[in-house]
SEVOMAR-898510 format. One record per atom (N, C-alpha, C, O): residue number from 1; residue in one letter; chain; atom name; x, y, z. Coordinates in steps of 0.1 Angstrom, whole numbers. Layout:
% residues N
+-----+--------+--------+-------+-------+-------+-------+
: num : residu : chaine : atome :    px :    py :    pz :
+-----+--------+--------+-------+-------+-------+-------+
: NUM :      a :      A :    CA :     X :     Y :     Z :
...
+-----+--------+--------+-------+-------+-------+-------+
//
This chain:
% residues 54
+-----+--------+--------+-------+-------+-------+-------+
: num : residu : chaine : atome :    px :    py :    pz :
+-----+--------+--------+-------+-------+-------+-------+
:   1 :      x :      A :     N :   831 :   751 :  1130 :
:   1 :      x :      A :    CA :   817 :   748 :  1133 :
:   1 :      x :      A :     C :   816 :   733 :  1136 :
:   1 :      x :      A :     O :   822 :   725 :  1130 :
:   2 :      x :      A :     N :   808 :   730 :  1147 :
:   2 :      x :      A :    CA :   806 :   717 :  1151 :
:   2 :      x :      A :     C :   798 :   709 :  1141 :
:   2 :      x :      A :     O :   789 :   714 :  1134 :
:   3 :      x :      A :     N :   802 :   696 :  1139 :
:   3 :      x :      A :    CA :   795 :   687 :  1130 :
:   3 :      x :      A :     C :   782 :   683 :  1136 :
:   3 :      x :      A :     O :   781 :   680 :  1148 :
:   4 :      x :      A :     N :   771 :   684 :  1128 :
:   4 :      x :      A :    CA :   758 :   680 :  1133 :
:   4 :      x :      A :     C :   756 :   665 :  1130 :
:   4 :      x :      A :     O :   760 :   661 :  1119 :
:   5 :      x :      A :     N :   749 :   658 :  1139 :
:   5 :      x :      A :    CA :   746 :   644 :  1137 :
:   5 :      x :      A :     C :   731 :   643 :  1135 :
:   5 :      x :      A :     O :   723 :   650 :  1141 :
:   6 :      x :      A :     N :   727 :   634 :  1126 :
:   6 :      x :      A :    CA :   713 :   631 :  1124 :
:   6 :      x :      A :     C :   709 :   619 :  1132 :
:   6 :      x :      A :     O :   716 :   608 :  1132 :
:   7 :      x :      A :     N :   698 :   620 :  1139 :
:   7 :      x :      A :    CA :   693 :   609 :  1148 :
:   7 :      x :      A :     C :   679 :   605 :  1143 :
:   7 :      x :      A :     O :   671 :   614 :  1141 :
:   8 :      x :      A :     N :   677 :   593 :  1141 :
:   8 :      x :      A :    CA :   664 :   588 :  1137 :
:   8 :      x :      A :     C :   656 :   584 :  1149 :
:   8 :      x :      A :     O :   660 :   577 :  1158 :
:   9 :      x :      A :     N :   643 :   589 :  1150 :
:   9 :      x :      A :    CA :   634 :   586 :  1161 :
:   9 :      x :      A :     C :   622 :   579 :  1155 :
:   9 :      x :      A :     O :   616 :   583 :  1146 :
:  10 :      x :      A :     N :   619 :   568 :  1162 :
:  10 :      x :      A :    CA :   607 :   560 :  1158 :
:  10 :      x :      A :     C :   596 :   562 :  1168 :
:  10 :      x :      A :     O :   598 :   559 :  1180 :
:  11 :      x :      A :     N :   584 :   567 :  1164 :
:  11 :      x :      A :    CA :   573 :   569 :  1173 :
:  11 :      x :      A :     C :   561 :   561 :  1169 :
:  11 :      x :      A :     O :   559 :   558 :  1158 :
:  12 :      x :      A :     N :   553 :   558 :  1179 :
:  12 :      x :      A :    CA :   540 :   551 :  1177 :
:  12 :      x :      A :     C :   531 :   562 :  1170 :
:  12 :      x :      A :     O :   534 :   574 :  1171 :
:  13 :      x :      A :     N :   520 :   558 :  1165 :
:  13 :      x :      A :    CA :   511 :   567 :  1159 :
:  13 :      x :      A :     C :   506 :   577 :  1169 :
:  13 :      x :      A :     O :   504 :   589 :  1166 :
:  14 :      x :      A :     N :   503 :   572 :  1182 :
:  14 :      x :      A :    CA :   498 :   581 :  1192 :
:  14 :      x :      A :     C :   509 :   592 :  1196 :
:  14 :      x :      A :     O :   505 :   603 :  1198 :
:  15 :      x :      A :     N :   521 :   587 :  1197 :
:  15 :      x :      A :    CA :   532 :   597 :  1200 :
:  15 :      x :      A :     C :   534 :   607 :  1189 :
:  15 :      x :      A :     O :   536 :   619 :  1192 :
:  16 :      x :      A :     N :   533 :   602 :  1177 :
:  16 :      x :      A :    CA :   534 :   612 :  1165 :
:  16 :      x :      A :     C :   523 :   622 :  1165 :
:  16 :      x :      A :     O :   526 :   634 :  1163 :
:  17 :      x :      A :     N :   511 :   618 :  1168 :
:  17 :      x :      A :    CA :   500 :   627 :  1169 :
:  17 :      x :      A :     C :   502 :   637 :  1180 :
:  17 :      x :      A :     O :   499 :   649 :  1178 :
:  18 :      x :      A :     N :   507 :   633 :  1191 :
:  18 :      x :      A :    CA :   510 :   642 :  1203 :
:  18 :      x :      A :     C :   521 :   651 :  1199 :
:  18 :      x :      A :     O :   520 :   663 :  1202 :
:  19 :      x :      A :     N :   531 :   646 :  1192 :
:  19 :      x :      A :    CA :   542 :   655 :  1188 :
:  19 :      x :      A :     C :   537 :   666 :  1178 :
:  19 :      x :      A :     O :   541 :   677 :  1179 :
:  20 :      x :      A :     N :   529 :   662 :  1169 :
:  20 :      x :      A :    CA :   523 :   671 :  1159 :
:  20 :      x :      A :     C :   515 :   682 :  1166 :
:  20 :      x :      A :     O :   516 :   694 :  1163 :
:  21 :      x :      A :     N :   507 :   678 :  1177 :
:  21 :      x :      A :    CA :   500 :   689 :  1184 :
:  21 :      x :      A :     C :   509 :   698 :  1192 :
:  21 :      x :      A :     O :   506 :   710 :  1192 :
:  22 :      x :      A :     N :   519 :   693 :  1198 :
:  22 :      x :      A :    CA :   529 :   701 :  1205 :
:  22 :      x :      A :     C :   536 :   711 :  1195 :
:  22 :      x :      A :     O :   537 :   723 :  1198 :
:  23 :      x :      A :     N :   540 :   706 :  1184 :
:  23 :      x :      A :    CA :   547 :   714 :  1174 :
:  23 :      x :      A :     C :   537 :   725 :  1169 :
:  23 :      x :      A :     O :   542 :   737 :  1167 :
:  24 :      x :      A :     N :   525 :   722 :  1167 :
:  24 :      x :      A :    CA :   515 :   732 :  1162 :
:  24 :      x :      A :     C :   513 :   743 :  1173 :
:  24 :      x :      A :     O :   513 :   754 :  1169 :
:  25 :      x :      A :     N :   512 :   739 :  1185 :
:  25 :      x :      A :    CA :   510 :   749 :  1196 :
:  25 :      x :      A :     C :   522 :   758 :  1198 :
:  25 :      x :      A :     O :   521 :   769 :  1201 :
:  26 :      x :      A :     N :   534 :   752 :  1196 :
:  26 :      x :      A :    CA :   546 :   760 :  1198 :
:  26 :      x :      A :     C :   551 :   767 :  1186 :
:  26 :      x :      A :     O :   559 :   776 :  1187 :
:  27 :      x :      A :     N :   545 :   763 :  1174 :
:  27 :      x :      A :    CA :   550 :   769 :  1162 :
:  27 :      x :      A :     C :   564 :   765 :  1158 :
:  27 :      x :      A :     O :   571 :   773 :  1153 :
:  28 :      x :      A :     N :   568 :   753 :  1161 :
:  28 :      x :      A :    CA :   581 :   748 :  1159 :
:  28 :      x :      A :     C :   581 :   736 :  1150 :
:  28 :      x :      A :     O :   571 :   729 :  1149 :
:  29 :      x :      A :     N :   592 :   732 :  1145 :
:  29 :      x :      A :    CA :   594 :   720 :  1137 :
:  29 :      x :      A :     C :   595 :   708 :  1146 :
:  29 :      x :      A :     O :   598 :   710 :  1158 :
:  30 :      x :      A :     N :   593 :   696 :  1141 :
:  30 :      x :      A :    CA :   595 :   684 :  1149 :
:  30 :      x :      A :     C :   609 :   683 :  1155 :
:  30 :      x :      A :     O :   611 :   680 :  1166 :
:  31 :      x :      A :     N :   619 :   686 :  1146 :
:  31 :      x :      A :    CA :   633 :   686 :  1150 :
:  31 :      x :      A :     C :   636 :   695 :  1161 :
:  31 :      x :      A :     O :   642 :   691 :  1171 :
:  32 :      x :      A :     N :   631 :   707 :  1160 :
:  32 :      x :      A :    CA :   634 :   717 :  1171 :
:  32 :      x :      A :     C :   627 :   713 :  1184 :
:  32 :      x :      A :     O :   633 :   715 :  1195 :
:  33 :      x :      A :     N :   615 :   709 :  1183 :
:  33 :      x :      A :    CA :   607 :   705 :  1195 :
:  33 :      x :      A :     C :   614 :   693 :  1202 :
:  33 :      x :      A :     O :   616 :   693 :  1214 :
:  34 :      x :      A :     N :   619 :   683 :  1194 :
:  34 :      x :      A :    CA :   625 :   671 :  1200 :
:  34 :      x :      A :     C :   639 :   675 :  1206 :
:  34 :      x :      A :     O :   643 :   670 :  1216 :
:  35 :      x :      A :     N :   646 :   684 :  1199 :
:  35 :      x :      A :    CA :   659 :   689 :  1204 :
:  35 :      x :      A :     C :   658 :   696 :  1217 :
:  35 :      x :      A :     O :   665 :   693 :  1227 :
:  36 :      x :      A :     N :   648 :   705 :  1218 :
:  36 :      x :      A :    CA :   646 :   712 :  1231 :
:  36 :      x :      A :     C :   642 :   703 :  1242 :
:  36 :      x :      A :     O :   646 :   704 :  1253 :
:  37 :      x :      A :     N :   633 :   693 :  1239 :
:  37 :      x :      A :    CA :   628 :   684 :  1249 :
:  37 :      x :      A :     C :   640 :   675 :  1254 :
:  37 :      x :      A :     O :   641 :   673 :  1266 :
:  38 :      x :      A :     N :   648 :   671 :  1245 :
:  38 :      x :      A :    CA :   660 :   663 :  1249 :
:  38 :      x :      A :     C :   669 :   671 :  1258 :
:  38 :      x :      A :     O :   674 :   666 :  1268 :
:  39 :      x :      A :     N :   672 :   684 :  1255 :
:  39 :      x :      A :    CA :   681 :   692 :  1263 :
:  39 :      x :      A :     C :   675 :   695 :  1276 :
:  39 :      x :      A :     O :   682 :   695 :  1286 :
:  40 :      x :      A :     N :   662 :   697 :  1277 :
:  40 :      x :      A :    CA :   655 :   699 :  1290 :
:  40 :      x :      A :     C :   656 :   687 :  1299 :
:  40 :      x :      A :     O :   657 :   688 :  1311 :
:  41 :      x :      A :     N :   654 :   675 :  1293 :
:  41 :      x :      A :    CA :   655 :   663 :  1300 :
:  41 :      x :      A :     C :   669 :   661 :  1305 :
:  41 :      x :      A :     O :   671 :   657 :  1317 :
:  42 :      x :      A :     N :   679 :   663 :  1297 :
:  42 :      x :      A :    CA :   693 :   662 :  1302 :
:  42 :      x :      A :     C :   696 :   672 :  1313 :
:  42 :      x :      A :     O :   703 :   668 :  1322 :
:  43 :      x :      A :     N :   690 :   683 :  1312 :
:  43 :      x :      A :    CA :   692 :   693 :  1323 :
:  43 :      x :      A :     C :   686 :   689 :  1336 :
:  43 :      x :      A :     O :   692 :   691 :  1346 :
:  44 :      x :      A :     N :   674 :   683 :  1335 :
:  44 :      x :      A :    CA :   667 :   678 :  1347 :
:  44 :      x :      A :     C :   675 :   667 :  1354 :
:  44 :      x :      A :     O :   675 :   665 :  1366 :
:  45 :      x :      A :     N :   682 :   659 :  1346 :
:  45 :      x :      A :    CA :   691 :   648 :  1351 :
:  45 :      x :      A :     C :   705 :   653 :  1355 :
:  45 :      x :      A :     O :   713 :   645 :  1359 :
:  46 :      x :      A :     N :   707 :   666 :  1355 :
:  46 :      x :      A :    CA :   719 :   673 :  1358 :
:  46 :      x :      A :     C :   731 :   669 :  1349 :
:  46 :      x :      A :     O :   742 :   670 :  1353 :
:  47 :      x :      A :     N :   728 :   664 :  1337 :
:  47 :      x :      A :    CA :   738 :   659 :  1328 :
:  47 :      x :      A :     C :   745 :   671 :  1322 :
:  47 :      x :      A :     O :   757 :   671 :  1319 :
:  48 :      x :      A :     N :   738 :   682 :  1320 :
:  48 :      x :      A :    CA :   744 :   694 :  1314 :
:  48 :      x :      A :     C :   754 :   700 :  1324 :
:  48 :      x :      A :     O :   765 :   704 :  1320 :
:  49 :      x :      A :     N :   750 :   701 :  1336 :
:  49 :      x :      A :    CA :   759 :   707 :  1347 :
:  49 :      x :      A :     C :   771 :   698 :  1348 :
:  49 :      x :      A :     O :   782 :   703 :  1349 :
:  50 :      x :      A :     N :   769 :   685 :  1348 :
:  50 :      x :      A :    CA :   781 :   676 :  1350 :
:  50 :      x :      A :     C :   791 :   678 :  1339 :
:  50 :      x :      A :     O :   803 :   678 :  1341 :
:  51 :      x :      A :     N :   786 :   679 :  1326 :
:  51 :      x :      A :    CA :   795 :   681 :  1315 :
:  51 :      x :      A :     C :   802 :   694 :  1315 :
:  51 :      x :      A :     O :   814 :   694 :  1312 :
:  52 :      x :      A :     N :   796 :   704 :  1320 :
:  52 :      x :      A :    CA :   803 :   717 :  1321 :
:  52 :      x :      A :     C :   814 :   717 :  1332 :
:  52 :      x :      A :     O :   824 :   723 :  1330 :
:  53 :      x :      A :     N :   811 :   710 :  1343 :
:  53 :      x :      A :    CA :   821 :   710 :  1354 :
:  53 :      x :      A :     C :   831 :   699 :  1353 :
:  53 :      x :      A :     O :   841 :   699 :  1361 :
:  54 :      x :      A :     N :   830 :   691 :  1343 :
:  54 :      x :      A :    CA :   841 :   680 :  1342 :
:  54 :      x :      A :     C :   851 :   683 :  1332 :
:  54 :      x :      A :     O :   860 :   676 :  1329 :
+-----+--------+--------+-------+-------+-------+-------+
//
């Protein structure tokens, strides 16, 4: 099983409030919401495709 890494994220109060609203609407935890957002961003930058093909 792959080792999981813990990453600390620092948000402004406004960003935290926005994250809370997103989590509430999606019914997900902060961790899951940030993980999915990160992976979608990487995909938009074609980083996921590059990793698979290299």
